[in-house]
N, C-alpha and C positions, 0 to 999 in steps of 0.2 A: 491510596491517592491523597497528597499532603490535600487542606485545608486551602493554600490556597490554589491548586489546581483545582480542587473543586470552585472558586472563587470564579477562576477565569473560564470554566467551561460555563457561567451562567453572562449570556454575550449580553442579558436588559439591563437597565441599572436599576429598575425597579425588582428582580430578583435579586438583585443581590443586598439590596436595601432591607427587604422583604428577612433573609436568610441572615444577616447581624442584628435584625428586630428580635429573631426569633432567637438566635443565640445570646443576647443580650439579656433578656427576660427569661430565661433559665436559668443564666448565669446566678441572676439577683435571685429567684424563686430558690435557686440551691443554697444561698445565704439567709434563706429564711424573711427576705426583704418582698412586703408584700406591694404587687403590681397592677397596675389599673392601665386601661385601655379606653383611650378614645369611643365613643359612640359614632366619632364620622370621624372622617378622612383628613377633612382641612383645617386642624386645629395646626399650629406651631408647632405644638408638643407632641411624641409618640406615644409617652409612656407616662403613668405619674407613679411618683414610687412613697409610699408611708414605712418611714422610719422612727419611731420613737414620737409617735403622735404628729411628729410632722409631716406636710406634702410633697413632695419637690417636683416638676419639671421637668423630662428629657428630652430631647431631641439626639436619636441616636443616629450614629454615621460611622460610614463605613473607612476607614485610615485606608490609602495610597500609600506610595512608594515618593519617599521625600527627593527633592532638588540634590540633599547632600547627602552622605553616605551617612546611614548611623540615624537616618529621620523618615517617624512616617510623619504627614500630610492629612486634613479634612477641612474640609468650607466650612465654614460659621455664619454662611448666606445662601436661603433658599431663592433657586430659581425655579421661577414658574413659567408653560408658555401661555401664550396668550396672543387672538388673534393679532395684535399687533404688533408683535415681539416677543421679547421676555421679560419678565418683570424679578428684580432682586431685592430682595427684602432681609435686610440682620434678624434676629433673634431676642437681640436684648428687649430686657421687660417682660418677652412672654413666655423665657424658659428662665428652668433656671443650672440645669447642667448641661452636658454634649453627655451624650455614653456613644464611646468612639471605640469599635474594632479592629482592633489589631493585626491585620488575616495572617500579616509573615509573621508574628511574636504570638500570636493566640492570644492576645492582650488584650484587655478589659480598663477603658480609661474612662473616670469621671472628670469633667473641666468645667468649674462652675465659668458659668457665662463673664464674670469679670475680666477671666483670668485667656479669655480666646481674644485671638484679634478681630479686626473687621470682616475680613475675607478668609480668611485661610492660615488656622493654627498649625504649628512646626510643635513634636515631640520630639525630643532627642531619645536614642535607646544606646547610643554608641558614643564614649566621647571624639569631640570634631579630632581634624585632622591638624589642624594649627593650637588645638587644645585651649579650644575659649570656650570656656566655662560664665556667662555674664550673661544674664538676661538667656536663661539656658530654662524650657518645659523639660524638664528631665522624667522621664517617663516611673521612676519611681514613685514619684509625689503622687500622678495620679493613676497611680494603677488600682480598678475596682475593690481591691479588700484596703487597700491606707485611707481612699475618701470613705467606704464607709465607715469605716472604723470614725473617722474625725469626727463625720455629720452623730455617730452613736454616744459619741461621749460628748457630745455635744458642744 
């Protein structure tokens, strides 16, 4: 069974989120990154990582198929259910990176909060049909190993 099929069987968003968090944590640990988790579930970040004596707050997200072929998207706002409706809030100033798991490609991306859009960020892993290359978030720039290498080299 493919990873995508496994995720499809998880009918609750919380379960998909927990699976994504476990996968991201395991991949970070496999790369010798120290991973810390908050004691409470109400923090704006899911994980804290230590890389070369610096700490970074990560919000873990599951990417879903984008509106355009060759893309995935992830939400960059939290949505909480409250008694009087929904509360939507951004992560600016509360996290350093989004750790994003692309289920289809089984890739993890680290996207800095500065590079993320206000509500949804798109990552492209195949060239666009119209060959547009401007203002594109290419997956190669955000792959876990690529960003870890940049963070480790200072």
